[in-house]
C-alpha positions in Angstrom: -117.9 1.2 -1.9 -114.7 0.0 -0.3 -113.7 2.0 2.8 -110.2 1.5 4.2 -109.4 1.4 7.9 -107.4 4.6 7.4 -110.6 6.3 6.1 -112.7 4.7 8.9 -110.4 5.8 11.7 -111.5 9.5 11.9 -115.1 8.4 11.7 -114.7 6.0 14.6 -113.0 8.8 16.5 -116.1 11.0 16.1 -118.3 8.1 17.2 -116.1 7.8 20.3 -116.7 11.5 21.0 -120.5 11.0 20.8 -120.3 7.8 23.0 -118.3 9.7 25.6 -120.9 12.4 25.6 -123.7 9.8 25.9 -121.9 8.5 29.0 -121.7 11.9 30.6 -125.2 13.1 29.9 -127.4 10.0 29.8 -128.5 7.9 32.7 -128.3 4.7 30.8 -125.9 5.2 27.9 -125.6 1.6 26.8 -129.3 0.7 26.8 -130.4 -1.6 24.0 -132.0 -0.7 21.7 -130.0 2.6 21.5 -132.1 5.6 22.2 -132.4 8.0 19.3 -133.3 10.8 21.6 -130.1 10.2 23.6 -128.0 10.0 20.4 -129.5 13.3 19.1 -128.9 15.0 22.5 -125.3 13.9 22.5 -124.7 15.2 19.0 -126.3 18.5 19.9 -124.1 18.8 23.0 -120.9 17.7 21.3 -121.2 19.7 18.0 -123.3 22.7 19.2 -126.1 21.8 16.8 -129.7 22.8 16.7 -131.6 19.9 15.1 -135.1 19.9 13.6 -136.7 16.6 12.5 -139.4 16.3 9.8 -141.1 13.4 8.1 -142.6 13.4 4.6 -143.8 10.7 2.2 -140.9 10.5 -0.3 -142.6 8.1 -2.7 -139.1 7.0 -3.8 -137.1 3.8 -3.6 -133.8 5.7 -3.9 -134.0 8.4 -1.2 -135.2 7.5 2.3 -133.8 10.5 4.2 -131.7 13.6 3.9 -130.1 16.3 6.0 -129.6 20.0 5.5 -126.9 21.7 7.5 -127.0 25.5 7.8 -124.8 28.1 9.6 -127.3 30.9 10.5 -125.7 34.4 10.5 -125.4 35.8 14.0 -126.0 32.5 15.7 -123.5 30.5 17.8 -125.2 27.2 16.8 -125.4 25.8 13.4 -128.8 24.4 12.3 -129.5 21.0 10.9 -132.7 19.7 9.6 -133.4 16.0 8.9 -136.2 14.9 6.6 -137.1 11.2 6.8 -139.6 9.1 4.7 -142.7 8.9 6.8 -143.6 5.5 5.3 -140.6 3.7 6.7 -141.1 1.1 9.4 -139.6 1.6 12.9 -136.3 -0.2 12.3 -135.6 1.7 9.1 -136.6 5.0 10.6 -134.2 4.5 13.4 -131.4 3.6 11.1 -132.0 6.3 8.5 -132.5 9.0 11.1 -129.2 8.1 12.8 -127.3 7.9 9.5 -128.5 11.4 8.5 -127.5 12.7 12.0 -124.1 11.1 11.5 -123.4 13.5 8.6 -123.0 16.1 11.4 -120.1 14.1 12.7 -118.5 14.0 9.3 -119.3 17.5 8.0 -119.1 20.3 10.5 -120.2 23.9 9.7 -116.6 24.7 8.9 -116.7 22.5 5.8 -120.3 22.7 4.7 -121.0 24.2 1.3 -121.5 27.9 0.8 -123.4 27.2 -2.4 -126.4 24.9 -1.7 -127.7 25.5 -5.2 -124.8 23.4 -6.5 -126.2 20.4 -4.5 -129.7 20.9 -6.1 -128.1 21.2 -9.5 -126.2 18.0 -8.9 -129.3 16.0 -8.2 -131.4 17.6 -10.9 -129.0 17.7 -13.8 -126.7 14.8 -13.0 -127.1 11.2 -12.0 -126.7 10.5 -8.3 -124.0 8.0 -9.2 -122.6 9.4 -12.4 -121.2 12.9 -12.9 -120.0 13.8 -16.4 -119.8 10.2 -17.4 -117.8 9.1 -14.3 -118.9 7.7 -11.0 -119.0 10.3 -8.2 -117.0 8.3 -5.7 -116.9 11.3 -3.3 -120.6 11.4 -2.8 -120.8 7.6 -2.5 -117.9 7.6 0.0 -119.6 10.2 2.2 -122.7 8.0 2.4 -120.6 4.9 3.2 -118.8 6.8 6.0 -122.2 7.9 7.5 -123.3 4.3 7.3 -120.2 3.3 9.4 -120.9 5.9 12.0 -124.5 4.7 12.3 -123.4 1.1 12.6 -121.1 1.9 15.5 -123.7 4.0 17.3 -126.7 1.7 16.9 -125.1 -1.7 17.5 -122.6 -1.5 20.4 -119.3 -3.0 19.5 -119.0 -4.9 22.8 -122.2 -6.9 22.1 -121.4 -8.2 18.6 -119.2 -11.2 19.4 -121.8 -12.7 21.7 -124.6 -11.9 19.3 -122.8 -13.7 16.5 -122.1 -16.7 18.6 -125.8 -17.0 19.5 -126.7 -16.9 15.8 -124.1 -19.5 14.9 -125.2 -21.7 17.7 -128.8 -21.3 16.5 -129.8 -19.9 19.9 -130.9 -16.8 18.0 -131.4 -15.6 14.4 -130.4 -12.5 12.5 -134.1 -11.5 12.5 -134.2 -12.0 16.3 -131.1 -9.9 16.8 -132.4 -7.2 14.5 -135.7 -7.2 16.4 -133.8 -6.8 19.7 -131.8 -3.9 18.4 -134.7 -2.4 16.4 -132.6 -2.3 13.3 -133.1 -3.5 9.7 -132.1 -7.2 9.4 -129.8 -6.4 6.4 -127.9 -3.9 8.6 -127.4 -6.5 11.4 -126.3 -9.1 8.8 -123.7 -6.7 7.5 -122.3 -5.7 10.9 -122.0 -9.3 11.9 -120.5 -10.4 8.6 -117.0 -12.0 8.4 -115.9 -8.9 6.5 -117.2 -6.1 8.7 -116.8 -7.6 12.2 -112.9 -7.9 12.1 -112.7 -4.6 10.2 -114.4 -2.8 13.0 -112.4 -4.7 15.6 -109.2 -3.6 14.0 -110.2 0.1 13.8 -111.3 0.2 17.5 -108.1 -1.6 18.5 -106.1 1.1 16.7 -108.1 3.8 18.5 -107.5 2.1 21.9 -103.7 2.6 21.3 -104.0 6.4 21.3 
């Protein structure tokens, strides 16, 4: 799924909001590896969310995690519940949990569905990737945008250039960098790729002009 810089821009703005909240509320906001507890706390503070985390053995290669977002009647806070595959390793758990939380950044209570049965029907009656014979690009794009937000929260932008130089100079490896960040190796490879690295640089540069 190709994401344009125009589509990424509002996502990066939301990430900026969370990072600013991390700076205000956390004693060490730029610690590596990023603290999931700190990220969750910042999202709670910034978006007024009550978050519950669960783990279950999914027994599926297609679904590793999900999030349900509710707007309880008579409550000032909306409620979000993440469910993560309990059989994932630490790196994948950190990534999947953060990605699911990032849906809160993208989909606030104001635009969440009032008909959750339609979501169940979609997954039961239709293909995840195909709806009425056509690819459901909206669903795919939402997942890709959540990926972007997770990338930017879990691998600090300011550390990437030096990390890539160490790998190219054979002073480190992708595996070593992934281990340092406690992220899946394929995620680190993507973030440091010749395609994504300048893409993220460009979007952050545009945000800096605001």
